[in-house]
C-alpha positions in Angstrom: 0.2 0.0 0.0 1.5 3.6 -0.8 2.7 5.1 2.2 0.6 8.6 1.6 -2.4 7.0 1.4 -4.5 7.4 4.6 -7.6 6.0 5.5 -10.2 5.6 2.9 -13.4 6.9 3.8 -16.3 5.1 2.5 -18.6 8.2 2.2 -18.2 11.9 0.7 -20.6 15.1 1.5 -20.9 17.2 -1.2 -22.5 20.6 -1.1 -25.1 22.1 -4.1 -22.1 23.9 -5.6 -19.6 21.5 -5.2 -21.8 19.0 -7.6 -22.5 21.6 -10.3 -18.3 22.1 -10.4 -18.2 18.5 -10.5 -20.6 17.7 -13.0 -19.0 20.8 -15.5 -15.3 19.0 -14.9 -16.5 15.1 -15.5 -18.2 14.2 -18.7 -20.7 11.9 -18.9 -18.8 9.6 -21.1 -15.3 8.4 -21.6 -16.3 7.1 -25.1 -19.8 8.6 -26.2 -22.3 6.2 -25.8 -20.1 3.1 -24.9 -17.8 3.4 -22.0 -19.5 5.8 -19.0 -17.5 8.4 -16.5 -18.2 5.4 -14.2 -18.5 1.7 -14.0 -18.9 -0.2 -17.3 -18.7 -3.8 -18.0 -17.4 -6.0 -21.1 -19.5 -9.3 -20.8 -19.4 -12.4 -22.5 -18.9 -16.1 -22.8 -14.9 -17.7 -22.9 -13.5 -16.6 -26.4 -15.9 -14.2 -26.9 -13.3 -11.5 -27.5 -13.9 -9.3 -24.3 -10.1 -8.8 -23.0 -9.1 -7.8 -27.0 -12.0 -5.4 -27.0 -10.8 -3.8 -23.7 -7.2 -4.0 -25.2 -8.7 -1.9 -28.0 -10.1 0.5 -25.9 -7.0 1.2 -23.5 -5.2 1.6 -27.5 -7.9 4.5 -28.0 -7.6 6.2 -24.5 -3.8 6.4 -24.8 -3.7 7.7 -28.3 -6.9 9.6 -28.8 -8.1 7.5 -31.5 -11.5 6.4 -32.1 -12.8 3.1 -30.5 -15.4 1.6 -32.6 -15.9 5.1 -34.5 -16.2 6.7 -31.6 -13.4 9.2 -30.3 -12.9 9.4 -26.5 -13.5 12.6 -24.8 -10.0 13.1 -24.1 -6.6 11.1 -23.8 -6.1 8.9 -20.4 -3.4 6.9 -19.0 -5.0 3.3 -18.4 -4.4 0.9 -15.5 -4.9 -2.6 -16.6 -5.5 -5.6 -13.5 -4.7 -8.5 -15.1 -5.7 -12.2 -13.0 -4.4 -14.5 -15.9 -0.9 -16.4 -15.5 0.5 -14.4 -18.7 -2.1 -11.3 -18.3 0.7 -8.4 -18.5 2.8 -10.3 -21.9 -0.5 -10.9 -23.2 -1.6 -7.6 -23.2 1.7 -6.1 -23.9 1.3 -8.3 -27.5 -1.9 -7.7 -29.0 -1.3 -3.7 -28.4 1.9 -4.3 -30.2 -0.5 -5.6 -32.6 -2.6 -3.2 -33.2 0.1 -0.7 -34.3 2.3 -1.2 -37.5 5.4 -1.0 -36.2 4.1 -2.1 -32.6 2.3 0.0 -30.0 3.4 3.9 -30.1 5.1 5.6 -27.5 1.7 7.0 -26.0 0.8 3.4 -25.1 4.1 2.5 -23.8 4.6 5.1 -22.1 1.1 5.7 -20.2 0.0 2.1 -19.6 0.8 0.6 -16.2 -0.3 -3.2 -16.2 -0.9 -5.0 -12.3 -0.9 -8.8 -12.0 -3.1 -9.1 -9.8 -3.7 -12.5 -7.6 -7.3 -13.8 -7.3 -9.8 -13.3 -4.5 -9.1 -9.9 -4.1 -10.5 -8.1 -0.7 -11.7 -4.6 0.1 -8.2 -3.9 1.5 -6.3 -5.3 -1.7 -8.4 -2.4 -4.1 -7.5 -0.1 -1.2 -3.9 -0.8 -2.2 -4.3 -0.6 -5.7 -5.8 2.4 -5.3 -3.5 4.1 -4.2 -0.9 3.1 -6.2 -2.8 4.6 -9.3 -3.7 7.5 -7.6 0.4 7.9 -6.9 1.4 6.9 -10.3 -1.2 9.5 -12.0 -2.9 6.9 -13.7 -6.5 7.5 -14.7 -8.2 4.5 -16.2 -9.2 1.4 -15.3 -9.6 -2.0 -16.7 -10.1 -5.0 -14.3 -9.8 -8.4 -16.1 -11.2 -10.3 -14.9 -13.9 -9.8 -11.7 -14.5 -13.7 -11.8 -11.0 -14.6 -10.6 -10.5 -11.6 -8.2 -14.0 -12.1 -6.2 -13.2 -13.1 -2.3 -16.2 -15.3 -2.1 -19.1 -16.5 -4.5 -19.9 -14.7 -7.2 -24.2 -14.8 -6.2 -23.2 -13.6 -3.1 -24.6 -9.8 -2.5 -22.7 -9.7 0.4 -19.5 -10.2 -1.6 -20.5 -8.5 -4.9 -21.1 -5.5 -2.9 -17.6 -5.9 -1.1 -16.0 -5.8 -4.2 -17.8 -3.1 -5.8 -17.0 -1.0 -2.5 -13.6 -0.9 -3.7 -14.1 -0.5 -7.0 -16.0 2.7 -6.3 -12.7 4.0 -4.5 -11.9 4.9 -8.2 -15.2 6.1 -9.6 -15.9 8.4 -6.8 -12.6 10.4 -7.3 -13.3 10.0 -10.9 -11.6 7.6 -12.3 -13.8 5.4 -14.7 -13.5 1.7 -14.4 -14.3 -1.1 -17.0 -15.2 -4.7 -15.4 -14.9 -7.9 -17.6 -16.5 -10.5 -17.0 -18.0 -14.1 -18.2 -20.9 -14.8 -18.9 -23.0 -18.0 -17.9 -22.3 -20.4 -21.4 -25.4 -21.6 -21.3 -27.9 -20.2 -23.7 -27.7 -17.6 -26.2 -27.2 -14.2 -26.0 -30.2 -12.0 -27.0 -31.5 -8.4 -26.7 -33.6 -9.4 -23.8 -30.8 -11.0 -21.8 -28.3 -8.7 -22.5 -30.7 -6.3 -20.9 -30.7 -8.2 -17.6 -27.3 -8.0 -17.0 -24.5 -10.0 -16.4 -25.6 -13.7 -16.9 -29.2 -11.8 -15.5 -27.7 -11.8 -11.7 -29.3 -8.7 -9.9 -26.3 -8.2 -7.4 -24.4 -7.4 -10.6 -26.7 -5.5 -12.3 -27.4 -3.2 -9.6 -24.0 -1.8 -9.1 -22.9 -1.5 -13.1 -24.9 0.8 -14.7 -23.6 0.5 -18.5 -23.6 -3.0 -19.6 -21.6 -4.2 -22.8 -22.5 -7.8 -24.0 -20.3 -9.3 -26.8 -21.6 -12.3 -28.7 -20.1 -14.5 -31.6 -22.1 -14.5 -34.0 -22.2 -18.0 -35.6 -22.7 -19.0 -39.6 -22.9 -22.5 -39.9 -20.2 -23.9 -42.4 -18.3 -20.9 -42.4 -15.5 -19.1 -40.5 -16.2 -15.9 -39.3 -15.1 -13.4 -36.9 -18.2 -11.2 -36.7 -19.5 -10.2 -33.1 -22.7 -8.8 -32.0 -21.8 -6.0 -29.3 -25.3 -5.1 -27.5 -25.1 -1.7 -25.2 -27.4 -1.9 -22.4 -27.7 1.0 -19.3 -29.3 3.5 -17.5 -28.0 6.0 -19.8 -28.1 4.2 -23.2 -30.7 5.0 -25.9 -30.3 0.9 -26.3 -27.7 -0.1 -29.1 -26.8 -3.5 -31.0 -23.4 -2.6 -33.2 -22.2 -5.2 -36.1 -18.7 -6.1 -35.6 -15.7 -8.0 -37.3 -12.8 -8.8 -36.5 -9.9 -9.0 -39.5 -9.3 -12.5 -40.9 -6.1 -14.1 -40.2 -3.5 -12.8 -37.0 -5.7 -12.3 -34.0 -5.3 -8.7 -33.9 -7.5 -6.5 -31.4 -9.1 -4.7 -33.8 -12.7 -4.3 -34.7 -14.6 -1.9 -36.8 -18.3 -1.7 -37.1 -20.1 -3.3 -40.2 -21.3 -0.2 -42.6 -25.0 0.4 -42.3 -25.6 -1.5 -39.0 -24.2 1.1 -36.7 -27.7 1.2 -34.9 -30.3 -0.4 -34.1 -33.4 1.5 -34.0 -35.8 1.8 -31.3 -39.4 1.8 -31.4 -40.3 5.2 -29.9 -43.3 7.0 -29.2 -43.5 9.6 -32.1 -44.7 12.0 -29.6 -41.4 11.6 -27.4 -39.5 12.0 -30.8 -41.7 15.3 -31.5 -40.3 16.4 -28.4 -36.8 15.8 -28.6 -37.0 17.6 -31.6 -38.8 20.7 -30.7 -35.9 20.7 -27.8 -33.1 20.5 -29.7 -34.4 23.3 -32.2 -35.4 25.4 -28.9 -31.7 24.8 -28.0 -29.8 25.4 -31.0 -32.2 29.1 -31.4 -31.4 30.4 -27.7 -28.0 28.8 -25.9 -25.5 27.9 -28.6 -22.3 27.1 -26.8 -23.8 26.6 -23.3 -22.9 23.8 -21.7 -25.0 20.4 -21.1 -26.0 21.5 -17.8 -26.7 25.2 -18.7 -28.8 24.2 -21.8 -30.8 21.1 -19.9 -31.8 23.8 -16.9 -33.2 27.1 -19.5 -34.9 24.1 -21.1 -36.3 23.0 -18.2 -38.0 25.5 -17.5 -39.3 25.8 -21.3 -40.6 22.5 -21.4 -42.3 22.1 -17.8 -43.5 18.4 -18.8 -39.7 17.0 -18.6 -37.4 17.3 -15.7 -33.8 19.0 -15.7 -32.2 15.7 -15.2 -34.3 14.0 -18.1 -32.9 16.5 -20.5 -29.3 16.4 -19.6 -29.6 12.6 -20.1 -31.3 13.5 -23.6 -28.8 16.2 -24.6 -25.4 14.0 -23.5 -23.5 11.3 -25.5 -25.3 9.7 -27.9 -28.8 10.8 -26.3 -32.2 11.7 -28.8 -31.6 15.5 -28.2 -27.7 15.2 -28.8 -28.8 13.4 -32.2 -31.0 15.8 -33.5 -29.0 18.9 -32.7 -26.1 17.0 -34.6 -28.5 16.8 -37.3 -29.6 20.6 -37.6 
């Protein structure tokens, strides 16, 4: 444990002005519509490509290049907590494969990989939090939660203890991506992905934004197609068709053209209201912060709360999408 890390309090008291300042300083998204500034899970069955997807994300965050066609809001200095025997070696090997001449200097200088023994306790996460802060790292990939859990994955007590440690990072403004194995039984559908990690409520209530990765198997064909389901409190609900290059196992995914978004069945009245709000914002408060736009729009459209409008303005929210087209 870092020498200068004091006992961690498990709560923080915020004044109204402090909350306002934190909202202004912390974007809602790390990668718009895909990775939040809090906790995001990447879930899938064995060999679905979860760690490869995380590798592509790390590469994008360190270099500022797009992840699945979307640019991160800024560059980050990522940390990986790896439990596999060769975890540190495998992440380096994958990152080297992305660049034509190996991993670029931005990745080499910013990334830190922690080889972590399984069965992490809350106290271990306190130690990791102290070291991450001391090293100036500001993004964490936890690969994988199934091996790090101190106890039963179906136990609410044990899962909550794990997330108590994870929130040391997120409460300090350090986003966390958690990789977790999904039950091998049954197929992944939009409905099962929406229910969360293997349908386990103990996990789902702790992770507000979830990515579920699944293989797309065509009989008689060698395919590297994947489907990525996006669900959560801040998501409009997406289903992205991905493709991995054939040949060498490079951790590079691309979104298949024409299938970047699965259109949702929405109430036409809701869609009209979003368009009305977008037009009003464009005419009356261009260039203002999302918080200020939402505050002013809520006064103009009192049937919607400021928080609802702010969420629809953020990332790939429906009002944000209309604004991009105006």
